[in-house]
N, C-alpha and C positions, 0 to 999 in steps of 0.2 A: 616890217623889217625887224623891229625890236623883239617880236616875239620869236623869230627864227634865232636871233643871237641868245635869247634866253634858254630857248630850248637847246641849242648846241652846249651852252653853259651847263645845263643840267644833265646833260646826256654825257659830259666828259668824265672820265674817272677822276675820283677824289684824289688831291695831292696830300699825303700826310706829312706831318712833321717828321724832319730828319731826326736820327738820333742824335741826343747832345752827349758829348763827352764832357762830363762835369769836373772831373778830377782824374789825375794820373800820378801814380807813384811808381817809383822803379828802383831796384837795388841789384848791384851787381853779386853775384853768388858763385865765386870761384871763376870759370871761363864763360858763365853765361849771366844772363838778367832775368829777373823775375819783374812783371808788371802787374801792378793792381789798377784796374780801370773802373771809374764809376761812370754809369750810364744813365741817363734819363730819356724816357721814350712813353708815349701814351700806348702801351701794350693793351691789347682788348681781348687776348685770348690766343688759341692756337693757330687762327688764321692770320693774325697779324701782331708780330712782337719782334724784338731786338735779337737777331740770331746770331752776332759775331762781332768781334772786333779784331784789327791786326795792328801790327807793328810794321811800318814800311820805312824804307831810306829815302832820301831826297829825290831819287828816280823813280819811286814807285814800287821797287823792289820788296817783296814780302819778306820780314826777317822772321815773323812768328805770328801765329793766329790763335784765337780762343773762339770755338764753336759754343753756342749757348744753346742747350737743348730742349729749353722750355720757356714759355712766357712768365714774365715778371708782374703780373697785373697789379698785385697789392704789395709789391715791393719796390717802391720808386723813390729815390733813385736806388740802384743796386750796384755793387761792387763785385767783380768777378777777376780773379787772377790767372796768370800763366807764366810758368818757369821755363827754363831751359831754352830762352832766346838767346841765340848767339849773334852778337853784335860785333862787328870789327873794332879793334882797339883804337883805330885813328877816327872813328865816327863820335862826333860830339852831339849830334842832334838826330832825333828820329821823330816820326810822324806817326800818329794813331788815327785809324779811319774804322768807322762803325758801320754795321748793316743792318737793315730791317727786312724781314721776310718777304715784305710787300714791294717796298720801294727800292731795295738793292742797297750797294754801297754808297755812303754819303759822297757827295762830289767834293767836299772840303775834309781837310784833315786838321788835326790839332797838332802843332809841333812841341815837342818835349825835350828839353835840354838834358843830357846824362850828365851827372856829377859823380 
């Protein structure tokens, strides 16, 4: 029975580490916001890399998104920015979620208080 369990484990797809949101900076620029998000992930090439991050409201509605077009194998952690993100004036907190090409969107978000 132990052999069957071991074989089932070995046949299972590997679960990779989720993308870590290491840091967030945001600045209001007129009517919109610019976000600088620092990400950490064991990118290993074109088949497995961090490919996006997004800013969401408390209900999970996307307020802005940054698509990442290539892996960052030798640049970890790395920071990418997105401007033009429209956030309602009465909103004091947003949530940032990251995505990996293989594993999809992180289940968890990182809260960020707007100042």
